[in-house]
N, C-alpha and C positions, 0 to 999 in steps of 0.2 A: 723291847726295842724293835724286834722283828715285826711285831704286829703294828706298831706305830708307822714304821717305814712302809709296810705293806698297805696300810690304810691310806696313807698319803699317795702312794703309787697308784692305787685303785681309783682314788678320787681324780687324779690327773688324767688317767686313762679314760675314765667315764666322761670327763669334760671334753677330751679330745674327740670323742665320738658323739658329742651333742650338737655338732654342726652338720650342714648338709653333705659335706665331703668328709674329710678326716684331717684334723690338725696334726700334721706329720711330726713336727718337732715335739709337740706335747706328747704324742704317742710314744716317741722314742724315750723321752724323759720318764714317762710313766712305766714303760717296760723295764728300763734300767733300774728304777726304784723297786719294782717288783722282783727283779733278779737279785738285788742286794737283800731284800727282805727274805727271799727264799733261802739264800745262803746263810743269813743270820739264823733263820728258823732251823735249818738243818744242823748247823753247828750246835745250837742250844739243845736241840733234841738229842743229838749224839752225846754231848757232855752230860746231860741229865741221865741218859741210859747207861753211859760208862761209869757213872758214879754209883751205880747199883740201885738207883731209884726206879720205881715203877714209872710207866709213862705218865707224865703230868697231865692235869686236866686242861691246860692251855694248848696242848698239842693240836687238837682238831680245829682250833680257831682259824689258823691261816688257810688250811685247805677249804674250810667253809667259806671264807672270804673270797678265795679264788673262784669257787663254784658260783657264788652269788654274782661276782663281777662278770664272769663269763656269760652267765645267763642274761644279765642286763645288757651286755654288749651284743649278744646274739639277737636279742629282740629289739634292738635299737631304742631301748627305753630312755637313755639319756637324751637323744634327739627328740623323741616324742614328748617327754616331760618339759624340756626347754621350749619346744614349739607351743605346747599348750599354754605356757606362761606368756608367750609372745604373740600369739595369733590375734588377739583383739587389737593390739597396737598395729600390726600389719594390716588388718581390715580397715582401721581408721585411715591409715596412710593411703591405701589404694582407693578408698572412697573419695579422697580429695584430688586424685589425679585426673587429668583429662581422659576421656574415653578414647580407646583405640578403635580403628576401623580395619577393614580388610586391606586397605592401601597402606596402613602403618607399617613401617619397616625399620625397626630398631632405632626409634627416635629417643634420644636421651631425655630424661625427666629428672627433676630435682626431688630428692627424698631426704629425710633426716639421716644423719650419719649413724644414728643408733635407733633401731626399731626393736622394742621389747628387749630381749636379752641378746640381740645380735648386732654386730657392727656391719653396716652396709656400705660398700664403696662406690656403687653406681647402680643406675636403674635405666631400663629402656622400655618404652611402649612397644609392643609387638602386636601382630594381628591377633585379636581376641583377648588381650590382657597386658600383663607387665612382667618383665624379668628383672629380678633384683640380684645383684652380685654380692655375695658374702665376702668378708675379709679373709676367711679361712677357706681355701680351695680344697681340692682333692689332689694333693701333691703337686704335680706339674699342670694340672687341669684346673679349670674354673669350677665354681660351685655356688649355689645360692638357692633362692626361692623364686617361684613363679606363681602368679595368680592367673589362671587360665580356666575360667568357669566352664567353657565348652571343651576343655581338654587340649592337650598339645596337638599341633598340626604340623605337617611336613614342611611348611614354609619357614619354620624356626631353624631348620638345619641349613646354614649357609656359611660361607667363608670364615668369619671370625668366631662363629659359634657352631663348631663342627661336632657331629655325632652326639647331640644332647640326649641324655638319659633322664627321664622324668619318673619320679616315684611319688605316688599320691600321698598327701597328708590329710585330705578331706576338705570339704567346703570349697572346692575349686582351687585349692592350694597344692603345690608340688614342691618337692626338693629336687634339685637337678645338679648334674655334673656334665661338663662338656670339655672336649679337648680344644687346644688352641694351635 
């Protein structure tokens, strides 16, 4: 039972970290499930040991699951795997958008609500590319993807898009978070 709950908790937590920011509610649910799994595992291990049995073979499964989950989260593997699955769809959408210029200043553009494995709530043409807002932000901040083939520039930091932080995904794509 502990392993099943732990596996479900790990899956929820990995999904929560597969977005450009962090899906906070899902993170909390995943952590709660992992806490319950750890408690069940500890009780089962203690009962098994108290009954005079040697340590069972299932005992190292939960710690191994925790180590693998932590390694995947640390390397941002869930985000990169989901992005790899979605990048072609993002490329197709961006190819159909009007080209931006140096004078472009956060002009709204229409994009599909779902691109690849992500839900997009809005998009804006910006100098040098496009900013796409994901449905899962970074707690109280916004987050999403940006196509900026020449890289981010200082003109992107303004009133409603404050202190943007861009992390490269490759091929001119970035994941970003920004305060509001």
